N, CA, C and O of each residue as an XYZ file, in Angstrom:
408
protein
N     -18.458   -143.950    -15.442
C     -17.178   -144.052    -16.128
C     -16.742   -145.517    -16.230
O     -16.181   -145.935    -17.242
N     -17.002   -146.281    -15.187
C     -16.618   -147.689    -15.181
C     -17.341   -148.465    -16.279
O     -16.760   -149.345    -16.915
N     -18.605   -148.132    -16.492
C     -19.373   -148.818    -17.535
C     -18.803   -148.514    -18.920
O     -18.739   -149.395    -19.777
N     -18.392   -147.272    -19.132
C     -17.787   -146.893    -20.416
C     -16.518   -147.701    -20.638
O     -16.307   -148.243    -21.723
N     -15.676   -147.783    -19.621
C     -14.420   -148.533    -19.724
C     -14.682   -149.999    -20.032
O     -14.005   -150.594    -20.869
N     -15.663   -150.578    -19.356
C     -15.994   -151.991    -19.589
C     -16.509   -152.205    -21.007
O     -16.065   -153.125    -21.693
N     -17.443   -151.364    -21.455
C     -17.990   -151.501    -22.802
C     -16.927   -151.245    -23.868
O     -16.921   -151.903    -24.909
N     -16.031   -150.295    -23.613
C     -15.000   -149.925    -24.594
C     -13.984   -151.035    -24.809
O     -13.282   -151.040    -25.820
N     -13.895   -151.963    -23.887
C     -12.910   -153.032    -24.017
C     -13.503   -154.337    -24.532
O     -12.801   -155.346    -24.584
N     -14.781   -154.344    -24.915
C     -15.416   -155.601    -25.316
C     -15.030   -156.083    -26.711
O     -15.126   -157.276    -26.996
N     -14.600   -155.182    -27.577
C     -14.163   -155.532    -28.932
C     -13.026   -154.601    -29.316
O     -12.831   -153.572    -28.669
N     -12.263   -154.942    -30.365
C     -11.179   -154.047    -30.791
C     -11.655   -152.646    -31.175
O     -10.929   -151.672    -30.975
N     -12.871   -152.538    -31.725
C     -13.428   -151.238    -32.093
C     -14.817   -151.118    -31.469
O     -15.684   -151.968    -31.670
N     -15.004   -150.041    -30.707
C     -16.286   -149.777    -30.050
C     -16.692   -148.346    -30.389
O     -15.899   -147.411    -30.273
N     -17.941   -148.202    -30.809
C     -18.455   -146.885    -31.169
C     -19.689   -146.591    -30.321
O     -20.646   -147.365    -30.300
N     -19.647   -145.459    -29.625
C     -20.819   -144.951    -28.928
C     -21.469   -143.962    -29.869
O     -20.814   -143.056    -30.385
N     -22.756   -144.136    -30.089
C     -23.452   -143.449    -31.162
C     -24.856   -143.073    -30.715
O     -25.306   -143.460    -29.637
N     -25.532   -142.321    -31.555
C     -26.973   -142.100    -31.429
C     -27.576   -142.417    -32.785
O     -27.014   -142.072    -33.824
N     -28.713   -143.071    -32.765
C     -29.317   -143.529    -34.015
C     -29.696   -142.375    -34.942
O     -29.797   -142.568    -36.153
N     -29.905   -141.191    -34.396
C     -30.313   -140.045    -35.217
C     -29.147   -139.148    -35.623
O     -29.364   -138.121    -36.266
N     -27.920   -139.508    -35.264
C     -26.754   -138.654    -35.520
C     -26.135   -138.987    -36.874
O     -25.684   -140.110    -37.101
N     -26.118   -137.995    -37.777
C     -25.592   -138.248    -39.122
C     -24.084   -138.522    -39.095
O     -23.603   -139.328    -39.892
N     -23.332   -137.883    -38.211
C     -21.888   -138.134    -38.140
C     -21.614   -139.534    -37.589
O     -20.673   -140.199    -38.023
N     -22.432   -139.980    -36.638
C     -22.300   -141.353    -36.147
C     -22.528   -142.338    -37.287
O     -21.790   -143.314    -37.428
N     -23.545   -142.084    -38.094
C     -23.837   -142.950    -39.238
C     -22.648   -142.984    -40.201
O     -22.286   -144.048    -40.704
N     -22.052   -141.840    -40.454
C     -20.912   -141.746    -41.368
C     -19.727   -142.557    -40.848
O     -19.091   -143.285    -41.610
N     -19.432   -142.436    -39.570
C     -18.285   -143.150    -38.993
C     -18.541   -144.655    -38.981
O     -17.644   -145.440    -39.287
N     -19.761   -145.058    -38.630
C     -20.090   -146.493    -38.663
C     -19.943   -147.039    -40.080
O     -19.401   -148.128    -40.274
N     -20.421   -146.291    -41.066
C     -20.320   -146.716    -42.461
C     -18.861   -146.852    -42.888
O     -18.508   -147.801    -43.588
N     -18.018   -145.919    -42.476
C     -16.591   -145.990    -42.798
C     -15.992   -147.295    -42.283
O     -15.295   -147.995    -43.017
N     -16.261   -147.618    -41.029
C     -15.715   -148.853    -40.459
C     -16.293   -150.086    -41.142
O     -15.559   -151.032    -41.425
N     -17.597   -150.091    -41.411
C     -18.195   -151.224    -42.119
C     -17.581   -151.393    -43.504
O     -17.343   -152.520    -43.940
N     -17.324   -150.291    -44.199
C     -16.723   -150.360    -45.534
C     -15.314   -150.947    -45.493
O     -14.874   -151.567    -46.462
N     -14.607   -150.757    -44.387
C     -13.281   -151.365    -44.208
C     -13.378   -152.853    -43.902
O     -12.382   -153.569    -44.007
N     -14.560   -153.330    -43.525
C     -14.709   -154.721    -43.115
C     -14.572   -154.913    -41.620
O     -14.454   -156.042    -41.146
N     -14.587   -153.820    -40.873
C     -14.503   -153.873    -39.411
C     -15.893   -154.168    -38.859
O     -16.892   -153.674    -39.381
N     -15.952   -154.971    -37.807
C     -17.215   -155.275    -37.153
C     -17.185   -154.680    -35.737
O     -16.893   -155.384    -34.770
N     -17.486   -153.390    -35.626
C     -17.389   -152.742    -34.317
C     -18.572   -153.082    -33.414
O     -19.650   -153.442    -33.885
N     -18.347   -152.959    -32.126
C     -19.465   -152.987    -31.184
C     -20.063   -151.590    -31.221
O     -19.349   -150.597    -31.082
N     -21.371   -151.517    -31.408
C     -22.069   -150.238    -31.501
C     -23.013   -150.115    -30.313
O     -23.801   -151.019    -30.037
N     -22.924   -148.996    -29.619
C     -23.837   -148.722    -28.509
C     -24.600   -147.446    -28.831
O     -24.051   -146.345    -28.772
N     -25.874   -147.612    -29.171
C     -26.734   -146.482    -29.507
C     -27.270   -145.898    -28.197
O     -28.150   -146.482    -27.564
N     -26.740   -144.758    -27.802
C     -27.050   -144.199    -26.487
C     -28.508   -143.810    -26.328
O     -29.015   -143.755    -25.207
N     -29.186   -143.539    -27.428
C     -30.602   -143.195    -27.343
C     -31.501   -144.434    -27.336
O     -32.725   -144.315    -27.292
N     -30.898   -145.607    -27.378
C     -31.692   -146.841    -27.416
C     -31.378   -147.803    -26.277
O     -32.041   -148.833    -26.156
N     -30.388   -147.501    -25.438
C     -30.020   -148.411    -24.357
C     -30.313   -147.771    -23.002
O     -30.293   -146.549    -22.859
N     -30.584   -148.618    -22.018
C     -30.795   -148.082    -20.679
C     -29.465   -147.554    -20.146
O     -28.416   -148.169    -20.337
N     -29.527   -146.429    -19.490
C     -28.316   -145.804    -18.978
C     -27.552   -145.021    -20.017
O     -26.424   -144.596    -19.771
N     -28.155   -144.824    -21.177
C     -27.483   -144.105    -22.255
C     -27.121   -142.675    -21.898
O     -26.071   -142.175    -22.302
N     -27.984   -142.020    -21.143
C     -27.711   -140.628    -20.751
C     -26.495   -140.555    -19.824
O     -25.691   -139.628    -19.924
N     -26.364   -141.529    -18.927
C     -25.211   -141.557    -18.015
C     -23.917   -141.828    -18.786
O     -22.876   -141.241    -18.490
N     -23.990   -142.710    -19.761
C     -22.816   -142.985    -20.598
C     -22.439   -141.725    -21.372
O     -21.259   -141.396    -21.491
N     -23.433   -141.025    -21.895
C     -23.160   -139.794    -22.629
C     -22.465   -138.764    -21.733
O     -21.527   -138.097    -22.168
N     -22.916   -138.637    -20.503
C     -22.282   -137.707    -19.561
C     -20.839   -138.115    -19.279
O     -19.963   -137.257    -19.176
N     -20.584   -139.422    -19.153
C     -19.223   -139.905    -18.928
C     -18.330   -139.603    -20.126
O     -17.165   -139.243    -19.961
N     -18.874   -139.749    -21.328
C     -18.099   -139.439    -22.535
C     -17.746   -137.955    -22.591
O     -16.640   -137.590    -22.990
N     -18.674   -137.112    -22.197
C     -18.398   -135.676    -22.145
C     -17.275   -135.379    -21.152
O     -16.406   -134.550    -21.423
N     -17.295   -136.061    -19.995
C     -16.238   -135.869    -18.993
C     -14.886   -136.347    -19.512
O     -13.845   -135.820    -19.118
N     -14.900   -137.341    -20.393
C     -13.649   -137.831    -20.995
C     -13.110   -136.881    -22.064
O     -11.987   -137.047    -22.540
N     -13.908   -135.898    -22.433
C     -13.454   -134.925    -23.418
C     -14.100   -135.056    -24.781
O     -13.711   -134.348    -25.710
N     -15.061   -135.928    -24.929
C     -15.773   -136.066    -26.200
C     -16.787   -134.937    -26.317
O     -17.772   -134.895    -25.580
N     -16.539   -134.035    -27.239
C     -17.457   -132.930    -27.431
C     -17.541   -132.636    -28.923
O     -16.609   -132.043    -29.466
N     -18.601   -133.019    -29.603
C     -19.826   -133.595    -29.071
C     -19.607   -135.012    -28.544
O     -18.585   -135.644    -28.812
N     -20.582   -135.483    -27.797
C     -20.419   -136.775    -27.118
C     -20.419   -137.959    -28.070
O     -19.826   -138.994    -27.763
N     -21.072   -137.830    -29.217
C     -21.095   -138.925    -30.190
C     -20.769   -138.390    -31.569
O     -21.069   -137.229    -31.850
N     -20.180   -139.170    -32.424
C     -19.691   -140.515    -32.136
C     -18.431   -140.460    -31.282
O     -17.616   -139.545    -31.399
N     -18.297   -141.451    -30.433
C     -17.085   -141.610    -29.627
C     -16.517   -142.981    -29.978
O     -17.174   -144.003    -29.779
N     -15.304   -142.994    -30.498
C     -14.701   -144.227    -31.002
C     -13.542   -144.645    -30.105
O     -12.629   -143.869    -29.821
N     -13.614   -145.899    -29.673
C     -12.539   -146.506    -28.904
C     -11.907   -147.586    -29.773
O     -12.611   -148.425    -30.335
N     -10.602   -147.567    -29.881
C      -9.876   -148.576    -30.645
C      -8.853   -149.184    -29.706
O      -8.021   -148.480    -29.133
N      -8.922   -150.502    -29.553
C      -8.025   -151.175    -28.621
C      -8.267   -150.755    -27.187
O      -7.340   -150.749    -26.377
N      -9.509   -150.401    -26.861
C      -9.855   -149.997    -25.508
C      -9.506   -148.562    -25.167
O      -9.802   -148.102    -24.064
N      -8.886   -147.849    -26.087
C      -8.472   -146.463    -25.847
C      -9.354   -145.502    -26.634
O      -9.694   -145.761    -27.788
N      -9.719   -144.396    -26.002
C     -10.500   -143.380    -26.691
C      -9.648   -142.733    -27.776
O      -8.591   -142.164    -27.500
N     -10.123   -142.828    -29.012
C      -9.447   -142.180    -30.138
C     -10.076   -140.808    -30.367
O      -9.373   -139.840    -30.658
N     -11.386   -140.726    -30.238
C     -12.071   -139.451    -30.396
C     -13.333   -139.593    -31.207
O     -13.921   -140.669    -31.312
N     -13.728   -138.478    -31.774
C     -14.953   -138.426    -32.548
C     -14.697   -138.450    -34.041
O     -13.660   -138.925    -34.504
N     -15.659   -137.931    -34.782
C     -15.594   -137.968    -36.239
C     -14.361   -137.250    -36.783
O     -13.714   -137.747    -37.705
N     -14.032   -136.095    -36.225
C     -12.872   -135.347    -36.732
C     -11.579   -136.136    -36.571
O     -10.761   -136.188    -37.489
N     -11.397   -136.746    -35.414
C     -10.172   -137.513    -35.165
C     -10.094   -138.750    -36.059
O      -9.030   -139.076    -36.584
N     -11.223   -139.432    -36.229
C     -11.238   -140.634    -37.077
C     -10.954   -140.252    -38.529
O     -10.172   -140.922    -39.202
N     -11.575   -139.192    -39.010
C     -11.342   -138.780    -40.395
C      -9.903   -138.299    -40.586
O      -9.312   -138.550    -41.637
N      -9.332   -137.622    -39.607
C      -7.925   -137.190    -39.693
C      -6.999   -138.396    -39.775
O      -6.057   -138.407    -40.567
N      -7.267   -139.412    -38.954
C      -6.457   -140.640    -39.009
C      -6.599   -141.308    -40.373
O      -5.619   -141.784    -40.945
N      -7.814   -141.339    -40.882
C      -8.067   -141.966    -42.180
C      -7.331   -141.213    -43.297
O      -6.678   -141.829    -44.141
N      -7.438   -139.902    -43.295
C      -6.808   -139.113    -44.358
C      -5.285   -139.151    -44.289
O      -4.614   -138.996    -45.309
N      -4.737   -139.356    -43.092
C      -3.274   -139.451    -42.956
C      -2.786   -140.893    -43.125
O      -1.607   -141.188    -42.928
N      -3.705   -141.776    -43.489
C      -3.404   -143.202    -43.713
C      -2.886   -143.903    -42.460
O      -2.078   -144.828    -42.542
N      -3.358   -143.454    -41.310
C      -2.962   -144.052    -40.036
C      -4.041   -144.950    -39.457
O      -3.758   -145.757    -38.572
N      -5.269   -144.826    -39.937
C      -6.381   -145.564    -39.349
C      -6.280   -147.062    -39.606
O      -6.420   -147.854    -38.674
N      -6.043   -147.460    -40.834
C      -5.997   -148.893    -41.159
C      -4.857   -149.595    -40.415
O      -5.089   -150.672    -39.866
N      -3.640   -149.046    -40.366
C      -2.600   -149.704    -39.575
C      -2.974   -149.827    -38.089
O      -2.656   -150.828    -37.447
N      -3.648   -148.807    -37.550
C      -4.086   -148.864    -36.158
C      -5.104   -149.980    -35.964
O      -5.034   -150.726    -34.987
N      -6.040   -150.095    -36.881
C      -7.049   -151.154    -36.795
C      -6.410   -152.537    -36.896
O      -6.814   -153.462    -36.191
N      -5.420   -152.679    -37.767
C      -4.731   -153.961    -37.883
C      -3.976   -154.306    -36.604
O      -3.972   -155.456    -36.165
N      -3.343   -153.305    -36.017
C      -2.543   -153.517    -34.808
C      -3.357   -154.037    -33.641
O      -2.853   -154.825    -32.841
N      -4.610   -153.610    -33.527
C      -5.451   -154.034    -32.399
C      -6.333   -155.245    -32.734
O      -7.096   -155.712    -31.889
N      -6.223   -155.748    -33.967
C      -6.999   -156.918    -34.364
C      -8.409   -156.583    -34.829
O      -9.276   -157.456    -34.877
N      -8.638   -155.318    -35.170
C      -9.947   -154.924    -35.653
C     -10.121   -155.100    -37.140
O     -11.240   -155.081    -37.653
N      -9.009   -155.272    -37.835
C      -9.026   -155.428    -39.292
C      -8.019   -156.508    -39.636
O      -6.878   -156.462    -39.175
N      -8.419   -157.459    -40.425
C      -7.585   -158.635    -40.679
C      -6.867   -158.580    -42.005
O      -5.896   -159.310    -42.209
N      -7.316   -157.738    -42.908
C      -6.739   -157.732    -44.255
C      -5.673   -156.671    -44.363
O      -5.068   -156.509    -45.423
């Protein structure tokens, strides 16, 4: 859990992902299209990825990826990010934490 907290605070936007997950790809693309440069941690490509995935599950991420942290706080997965986007709340949140400059 401590490693997740440390990694989640390294940039304004942090995404825990798996390289083979289509929803992770969709969420990363959404942020890239906004001009956000998130820290991406591909759990299937890093050492300790399985332990991080278990910690994300304990935090309530189900499925475990994508797991998006904004401003060091867990926002949620694809459903939560898309809900924020559709309600026009995502961009103001990104601006507030310094993840989006425009």
